[in-house]
C-alpha positions as CSV (number, residue, x, y, z in Angstrom):
1,M,28.0,54.9,109.8
2,A,28.6,57.2,106.8
3,I,28.5,55.4,103.5
4,G,28.5,57.2,100.2
5,F,27.2,55.0,97.4
6,G,30.3,54.1,95.4
7,G,32.3,56.9,96.9
8,S,35.0,54.8,98.5
9,A,34.6,51.6,96.5
10,A,38.1,51.7,95.2
11,A,39.4,51.0,98.7
12,D,37.8,47.6,98.8
13,D,39.0,44.2,97.6
14,A,35.9,43.7,95.6
15,V,37.0,46.5,93.2
16,A,39.6,45.6,90.6
17,T,41.6,48.3,88.8
18,K,44.2,48.2,86.1
19,A,46.5,51.1,85.2
20,G,44.7,53.7,83.2
21,E,41.2,52.0,83.5
22,I,38.2,52.9,85.5
23,A,37.5,50.8,88.6
24,T,35.2,47.8,88.0
25,V,32.9,46.8,90.8
26,S,32.4,43.1,91.4
27,L,29.1,42.0,92.9
28,E,30.3,38.3,93.3
29,G,29.3,36.9,96.6
30,R,26.5,36.1,99.0
31,W,24.2,39.1,99.8
32,V,21.9,39.1,102.8
33,G,19.3,41.8,103.4
34,R,15.8,43.0,103.8
35,Y,13.3,44.6,101.5
36,Y,10.5,47.0,102.3
37,G,7.4,47.7,100.2
38,Y,5.0,50.5,100.1
39,G,1.4,50.5,99.0
40,R,1.1,46.7,99.3
41,S,-2.4,45.3,99.1
42,K,-4.1,44.0,102.3
43,D,-3.4,40.4,101.0
44,A,0.4,41.0,100.8
45,V,2.7,39.5,103.4
46,D,3.5,42.1,106.1
47,C,7.0,41.7,107.4
48,G,6.8,44.4,110.0
49,D,9.1,47.3,110.5
50,D,12.2,45.2,109.9
51,G,11.2,44.2,106.3
52,C,11.3,40.8,104.7
53,G,14.5,38.8,104.6
54,L,16.2,37.9,101.3
55,T,19.5,36.1,100.5
56,Y,21.1,35.8,97.0
57,D,24.3,34.4,95.7
58,I,25.3,36.9,93.0
59,V,27.5,35.5,90.2
60,A,28.7,36.7,86.8
61,C,26.4,35.7,84.0
62,K,26.1,36.6,80.3
63,E,23.8,39.5,81.1
64,G,26.2,40.9,83.7
65,W,25.3,39.8,87.2
66,C,22.7,37.2,88.2
67,G,21.3,36.7,91.7
68,I,20.4,33.1,92.7
69,K,17.8,33.0,95.5
70,I,18.8,31.1,98.6
71,K,15.9,29.1,99.9
72,D,14.9,28.8,103.5
73,D,16.6,25.4,103.6
74,K,19.8,27.0,102.4
75,S,19.6,25.3,99.0
76,C,20.0,27.2,95.6
77,G,16.8,28.4,94.0
78,A,16.1,30.1,90.8
79,V,17.8,33.1,89.3
80,A,15.7,36.0,90.6
81,V,18.0,39.0,90.0
82,H,19.5,40.3,86.8
83,L,21.8,43.4,87.0
84,T,23.9,45.1,84.4
85,A,26.3,48.0,84.9
86,D,24.9,51.4,84.3
87,A,27.9,53.3,82.8
88,K,25.9,56.6,82.7
89,Q,25.6,56.6,86.5
90,G,29.1,55.5,87.3
91,D,31.0,52.3,88.0
92,A,29.0,51.4,91.2
93,A,25.5,51.7,89.6
94,F,23.4,48.9,88.1
95,K,20.0,48.5,86.4
96,G,18.0,45.3,86.1
97,K,15.1,43.2,87.3
98,L,14.2,41.5,90.6
99,E,11.5,38.8,90.8
100,L,10.4,38.2,94.4
101,A,7.9,35.4,93.6
102,K,7.7,33.0,90.7
103,G,5.1,34.3,88.2
104,A,4.7,37.7,89.9
105,A,5.5,40.9,88.0
106,P,9.2,41.6,88.3
107,Y,10.4,44.9,89.7
108,T,12.5,47.1,87.5
109,V,15.4,48.1,89.8
110,E,18.4,50.3,90.1
111,A,21.1,49.3,92.4
112,W,24.1,51.1,94.0
113,Y,27.2,49.5,95.5
114,A,28.9,51.0,98.5
115,A,32.0,50.0,100.4
116,D,33.1,51.5,103.7
117,P,36.8,50.9,104.2
118,E,36.6,51.8,107.9
119,T,34.0,49.2,108.9
120,K,34.9,46.8,106.0
121,T,31.2,46.6,105.1
122,I,30.0,46.2,101.5
123,Q,26.4,47.1,100.8
124,L,24.0,47.0,97.8
125,H,21.0,49.3,97.8
126,L,18.0,48.6,95.4
127,L,15.1,50.8,94.5
128,G,12.3,49.2,92.4
129,D,8.9,49.6,90.8
130,T,6.8,47.3,88.6
131,G,6.6,48.4,85.1
132,P,9.1,49.0,82.2
133,E,11.3,51.6,83.9
134,L,12.1,53.1,87.2
135,M,11.2,56.7,87.7
136,L,13.6,58.2,90.3
137,F,11.6,61.3,90.7
138,R,8.8,59.5,92.6
139,R,8.2,60.2,96.2
140,S,8.1,56.5,97.2
141,F,8.9,53.2,95.7
142,P,7.0,49.9,95.9
143,L,10.3,48.2,96.7
144,E,13.4,49.2,98.6
145,A,16.0,46.7,99.6
146,N,19.3,46.9,101.5
147,F,21.9,44.1,101.3
148,E,25.2,43.5,102.9
149,R,27.9,41.2,101.5
150,A,28.0,38.2,103.8
151,G,30.7,36.0,102.2
152,D,31.4,34.0,99.0
153,A,28.7,32.7,96.7
154,T,28.3,28.9,96.8
155,C,25.5,28.6,94.1
156,K,26.3,28.5,90.5
157,I,24.1,29.3,87.5
158,D,23.9,25.7,86.3
159,E,22.9,24.5,89.9
160,T,19.7,26.6,90.1
161,T,16.3,25.2,89.9
162,S,13.4,26.8,88.1
């Protein structure tokens, strides 16, 4: 499956355009995926070659987009993802933070949205590192995550727990 990050996003329903304006990508929805880490300590959870599963309901919030963690029992958890559009990188690029565990150092992330009109899949790819900024010229990243849009968001910002 050939997917160019953001290259065909205009063909998807999640992209809204108005005459004379640049396309705006909507991240609204339920996103299901896996993350992979590099250089984890021996005490870290090892999820094997398939990565560790994550599910978020991403909704609009005052910062841009907020991802509400979906717990194992399918209930709404805390807001663990904060993304804002990165206009310097294009309409399908985002910057923000991802907190995998309460109280743990958050990852500084960059995210790229991609839609494939042929297969009707919508994906979100994240790269992250702990620290104040993500350096894209690294050879590996402590966090890499791939998500696919799986439906509509059911959690709301005011329903989350902390």
